N, C-alpha and C positions, 0 to 999 in steps of 0.2 A: 505493501499500499504506500501510495506517493501523500506527503502531506506538503502544501504550498500554501504560503502565506504569501500576500498580494499588495502588502504595505509593508513597511520599515520604519524604523527609525535611528536616527544615528546621534553620535556622542563628539564631544569637542573636548579638547584640551583647555578651554578658555577658563579665568581665575573664576572661583568661586567667591559670592558675594549675597548677602539676604536678599530677599524679594519684596518686591513692592506691586500696588495694582492699580495700575491705570495712571501712574503717576503720585499716588498718596504716598505720605511715610511709611517704613519699612514698619515701623511699630505700628502701625494700624492697619495690616494686613490682616487678611480673615483667614482662619485655620484651613480653608480650601487652597491658598495661593500655595506656589512651588517653594521650596524652600533650599537653601544650600544645593542650588542648578547653577551651571553656566549663564552667564547674565542673557545670550540671545536665547537659551531655553525658558527661560522664565517670560521673556516676553515672546517668544511662540506660545508659550502656555496661556498669557495673557490673551492675546490674536484668537487662540482655539475657544477660549471661554467667550470671548465675543461673538464666537460662530454659532457655539453651543445655544448660546443663550439667544440667537436670532438678531442681534444687531445690525448683524449685516447678513442678506438674505441670498441665496443661490441667483447667480447672475448679475447680482450688483457688485460694484466696487468698492474695495475699502480705502480707508483713507490714505492718501500720499504717505510714503519714508519717510518724508519730511514732517510731517502732520504728527506720524506714528512715534516719531522720534520725540518729538517735543512733548506729545500727552505722557509717553513714558519715561521722559526724561533721561534717556540715552542717545549714544551718536547713530547715525543714519545707516553707519554700517553693521552694528547690531543688528536693527530692524532688518536689514537687507538680508544677513544671513538666517534669520528666523524664516522670512519670507521665502528662502531661495528652500530651505526646508519641507514648509509646507507645499509648496508649488510642484517638488518633488513625491512628496504623498498625495497628490492629485487632489489638493484640499483649496488650491488656490490655484489663478492662472494668470499668467502674465501675457500682455497683449501689447506688442510692441507702440508707442506713440498713445496708448491710450490708458495702461493702469494697471493695477490688481485687480482680478477679480474672484469673488467666490466660485468656485467649480460647481457645474449645475450637469446633471445627470441627462438634461434636455440637449446639450450640446451633442452637435455628430461625433467629435473626436473622442467623446466619454463613455457613446453608448455602447460602445463593443470592449470597456476596459472589462468588465465581469464578464462578457461573453468569449472565450478563449480557441473559437471555432475562426477554424480556416479552409480555402478550398483549396483542394491539391497541389494548383499550383503556385501556392503560397498568398493568394490574396486574400483579401477580407471578403466573406461571402455578401453576395446581394442581401437588400435588407428582406428579413424573414416575415411569412405571415404567420401571426397568431391566430391560435383556434381557441378560444378557453371551454372547456368540458365540464369544469365546474367549480363553484363558488361559493361556499357555505359556512358558518360559523357553530362549532363543534366543540365539545371538552377535548383538551389538550392530552393525547397520549403520552404516556410514559416518557417514550425516547424524546419527544418534543419537549416537553416539559425542562427536562434537564438541559438540553441542548439551549433552549431561548429564557434556562434562568426562569421558570414560572413555578407557582405552585399548582399542588393537585387540583385538578378540580375548573383550573382558570380555561376560558375560551381562547380559542383561537379564531382565525379565519384560513380554511383552507382552499387553496386555489389551484385546478389541475389544468395543465395548457399543452398543447403543441406548439412546437416552430415547425415551418416547412419550409423549403427553398426551394423555387420554382415547382412546385407544387407538391414536392414529396418531402415528407416528415422527417425529421432531421433527430429533433429533440423533444421528450417528453419531462416534463417538467411538474413535480409537485412542490407544492409551498406552503408553509405554516408560517403564520404572522399572529404577533400579539394581537387579542381581539380589541383590547382596550386603546391602543395604538391605531387602530384598521375600524372605528365604528364608521359605518355607513358604506364600507367596502362592499359591492356587490357585481355579480356577473354581469349586468349590463354597463356599469360603470366602467369595466374593465374592458369591456368591449367597445364601449363609445370613445374611448383616450385613443390619440393616433400615436403616441410619443412612445418613448420608452417604459417599460413598466417603472422602473426606479424614480422615473421623471414623474410620474403621476403620485408615487409613494412621497416625492419630496414636495410638490407643490401642492397636492392636496390635503397630505396628513402631515408634514412636516416633521418626516423621519428621511434622514439622509445615510445613504448607503457609503461610507467613508472606507471600510476596510473588510476582505473576505477571508477565513479561509478555508482550501479545499481538499478532502478526502479522492482519491482516484482508486478505482479497482474495473477490472475487468468481470463482468457478468453474463450469464445466457438471457437472452430473452424468454419469457414466459408467454402464453395463450395470450393474456390480455393485452400485453405490452407489443407482442409479435402484430395483433391486429390493427393498433394505434399507432403503429410505427411503418406498416407495410412488408414487414419483415416475416424470414421463416422463423418458427418456433426452435427455439435454441441457438438464433443469431446471435452472435458475438456482439455485446455493447459496451460500451464507457460508463461506467457510472461514479457521477458527479456528486458528493454531498458537499454544499456549501452553508457556512453558516457566516453571515453578513450582519456587521456590527454599527453602530452608530459614533456618536461621541460620547468619549467616559466608556469606552471597549462596551456598550452595553448592547448585548446580541436583541435583534430584532428580526431576523429571518433566517427560518431553516429550508433549505430546499434539497431534494433527492432529483437531478436530473440524469435521464439514460440519453445518450449520445449514439446515433447509428454512423458510423465512421467509414462507409464504404465512399462517399463523394467528400468529406471534409476529414480534418485530422486536428486535434487539440494542441493548441499552440502555447508553450510558457517560455518566458526570457528570465533567466538565472542569473542574478550579477551578485 
């Protein structure tokens, strides 16, 4: 089994100093403020706090480096280093001549960040057609309770869909979402929304997926799966279990995807 994390953090040898919050004196910092970490990491944490608190929404510009430097009483270079890390982690996006923006799953270049399928020629697949088979509210099974850090008896939204390329099913997804975060999510709303699924979660439910962990293994298609994917019983499939997290490393989605790889392959870059 292979386990891959799709985001990472980095460290620095910068000097250690006490923390401050939005320019406030360090003595007034709350207990949630980062302490005894490199200065740029403190600034990164404060920017993250603003993102998590909704100060800057997905797609919106954040203040300039100079403005943030004045706000946090640090140098522009320190702010730049913090922003560089957040951009490397796909939380912010730099746009030449325009500024720095909060990344959004509605952007085309971000849509395939969590879908690692490519065609056999190495290119990105054409936009896939979605077909939602089911969307229901149900009590979370034990494995979903553990994955999403829920309590026994908690409600979840369970979604089943297929993704097709050129009319041929390629992916069968079973998705579980915490019920209290996705009130009002229905099959009709899923079908009406034309953008990526994570874009819907972000804009209408305020839940942004920022990191994911995946477990991958080979499985054989059973009769039900074979019918939905249009393959023979026993055909080899790639099983991808994904746990997606939002700010604060909170788990907010668990999905099991079954991929038929006759015309596509799963690609991941390691560095």
